[in-house]
C-alpha positions, 0 to 999 in steps of 0.5 A, a space after each residue: 098626201 092628197 091634201 097637198 095635191 088638192 090645189 094642183 089637182 083641182 087646177 089640172 081638172 079644171 083645165 082638162 074640163 075646159 079643154 073640152 069646151 073652149 076649142 069646141 066653142 071656137 070651132 062653132 064660132 068659126 064654122 057658124 053656118 055649119 054649126 047652125 046647119 047641124 043643129 037644124 038637122 037635129 030638129 032644134 028650133 031657132 038653130 041660130 039662137 041655139 048655136 049662139 047659146 052653145 058658143 056662149 056656154 062653151 067659150 064664156 062658161 068654159 073660160 070661167 071654169 078655166 080661170 076658176 072665177 065663179 067656177 061653181 056657177 060656170 060648172 053648173 051651167 056647163 053641166 046643164 048644157 051638156 046634159 041637155 045636148 047629150 039627149 039631143 045629139 047622142 041619142 044612141 037609142 034612136 040611130 041605125 045599128 051601125 051608129 049605136 056604139 059611137 053615139 052611146 060612147 059619146 053619150 056616156 062620156 058626156 054624162 061622165 063629164 057632167 059628173 066631173 062638173 058637178 064635183 067642181 060645183 060641189 067642192 069649188 075651184 080649189 086654191 089655185 083659182 080666181 075664186 081662191 079656196 071657195 070650198 064652202 063648208 068642207 072641213 077636214 079634221 076641223 080645218 077648212 080645205 
């Protein structure tokens, strides 16, 4: 049963992951000054450059993930980005007690998203993508999946 669902589930998974990043990238683009201010408030150097990089990752790599073109590399790039920003923007260990729960949930949500992105990097975008069925050397019962 799951073999028949591999392509549709892969596509839905990519769409849902991309849905987290593409709208966020548009929000950063349309609210650039606010994004720069927020990044600067966290002590990130060169906040304008960091904001532009975030927009590039979220819109650019998010779109590649959505359409499934170079999805493995896009997923790796977004995973790295998400891992790094999680420690900067959701540092639950260094916030006032009333903010710990929300920041901890956001941190671990991001870590789970990194896990999903690493699975895309490992297994590919699936057959319903521009990459086609780029699953590397994965085999089930002697056939490529």
